[in-house]
Residue, then its C-alpha position, 0 to 999 in steps of 0.5 A: x525382635x528387639x532392635x532388629x532392623x527391617x532387613x531381618x524380618x521375613x514372612x515366617x519370622x526373623x533372622x539376624x547375624x551380629x558380632x559381639x564387637x563393633x570392629x576387630x583388628x587383624x589376628x583377633x578372634x571374631x565371635x558372634x551369634x545368629x539369632x532366629x525367631x520362627x513364628x511358624x513351623x517350617x517343614x522343609x527347613x534344612x539348616x542354618x548356614x553362615x558364609x564368610x568372605x573377605x576381599x580387596x579390589x581396585x580399578x581405574x580407567x587408563x587411556x594410552x596409545x598402542x599399535x592395533x593390528x587388523x585382520x587385513x594386515x594393517x597396523x594403526x597407532x590408536x588411542x585405547x581406553x582400558x579398565x585396569x582392575x585387580x582383586x584379591x580374596x583373603x578368605x572365604x568359606x561356608x558352614x552349617x551352624x545347625x542341621x534340622x532333622x525334621x524341619x524347624x519348629x516355631x520358637x527362638x534359636x541362637x547359634x554362636x560362632x567364632x573364627x580367627x582373622x589373619x594377621x596381615x589383612x588390611x582395614x575395611x575401606x571404600x574409595x570412589x572418585x567419579x569426578x576425575x577422568x580415571x574414575x578410580x575405585x578401591x574397596x576392602x570388604x568383609x561380610x558375614x551372610x547367615x541364612x535358613x536353607x530349605x531342602x528345596x534349596x530356597x533361602x527362607x531367610x537371609x541376612x548380611x552383616x558387614x564385618x569391620x576390620x581396623x588395622x592398628x595405628x601404623x604410627x606411634x601416638x605422639x604429642x607435642x611434635x616439633x619440626x623445623x624446615x629451612x630452605x634456600x628459595x630460588x626463582x626462575x629455577x636458579x636465581x638465589x633469593x636467600x633462605x626462609x625457615x618455619x618452625x611448626x608445633x603440632x599438639x599430637x598426631x592421632x585424632x578422632x574424626x570429630x576433633x579439631x587439628x591444630x598447629x602453631x607456626x613460626x615464620x622466619x623470612x628475615x633472610x629472604x628477598x621475596x615475600x612469603x605470601x601464605x602459609x597453608x595447613x592441610x590434611x592430605x590423603x595419599x592413595x595408591x591402587x596397584x593392578x598387576x604392577x600398573x599403579x594409580x596414585x593420587x594426593x588429595x588435599x581433604x581440608x586446608x586452612x590458609x593464613x598470611x605469610x611474612x614480608x621479605x627481609x622481615x626482621x621479626x618472626x611471625x606467629x600463626x595458629x592454624x586449625x582444621x575441623x576433621x568433622x567436616x570430612x563427609x562424603x555424599x553417598x548415592x542411594x543406589x549402586x549398579x549391580x548386574x544391570x540393576x539398581x541395588x540400595x546400599x546397606x546402612x552399614x555400607x552407607x555409614x562407612x562410605x560417608x566417613x573419613x576412611x582409615x589407614x589401609x595397607x593391602x597388596x592392592x590398596x594403600x591409604x595414608x594420611x598426613x598433616x602438612x604445613x606448606x609455604x607460598x612465595x611471590x614470583x616463579x618458584x615452581x622449581x624451588x624446594x620451599x619450606x614445608x613440614x609433613x608428619x603422618x596422621x592417625x585418624x581413629x575410626x568412627x564406630x557405627x552405632x548400628x553395629x554396637x547396639x543390637x539386643x534381642x527382645x526381653x521375651x527372647x528365650x532361645x534354645x541353646x546350641x554349641x559354638x561353631x568354630x569356623x575355619x576357611x580357605x585363606x588365600 
């Protein structure tokens, strides 16, 4: 059936749900169709049903100490490890797109549908870090599930389509961004070593994930008694997960480029050009996930999203933002010093999954037309 994927093939035919656009923004109307081709009659066919759900959830493991009281009256101060977790459902609902009165005859069918997204929902998002002790996870997911139900309450056919939501860029698109940072440099917390200054020129603040991010940095270390050993240009990710007012925070340096700095009391400004390749931001995706004690394979849509740089996300549980940062490193003990640095918000535009944009029914597809179903559902 056209370029339908293998998950839509069943013993009695094919069923696939597809949206008309590869992604949607909050507040937009989602339109799509459920395509069905029956190669056999299904006598006990009841209806074609669609279920829609949007949710946000986050978790991590927290280790802390507390008093534990036992049944014998003893109170012991113990180390405890608990899983902090929280979940919010944005909307959920199910509706019949078509009821079969006397079974379903073989042939082609198409069932159009539409529903409106809320204005304030966050971007589709996935984050998991199993390499640190707290093992944080964060996810925002929207999905459409279409099925052909029978009178014996059996799903004759069932297909799950991931719905991608993208927030509008939080920051205005800007070009030729100039920033200056001049700071007093101290060592050992209080020894004044003079001042140092950097001037940074960014080409822009909005990029596709396959672009090169560039900046020019002018280093002025002529009034500082210690050398600037390095200047670093990085893409930084700030993530927070809020579980019932317990908050996990992480600052992740995703990509970084380093160049030499400038000598102490150097009478000439030094110029550096630094570059970071966003296309190198890729993540390993495991073949399976554990669901209810079983290994379940990730869908192609989930695997694609998980492998890419994640978008900005501003939910009630999950916050995710990106920054471009230029930081300096000096010789000596400067751990308490506020060193010259420049940091600006970064917009990374989403990659479009080609599997969500290229569905087409076969040339001989001749469906029976049905009216569009306008869906409303519970919003939380």
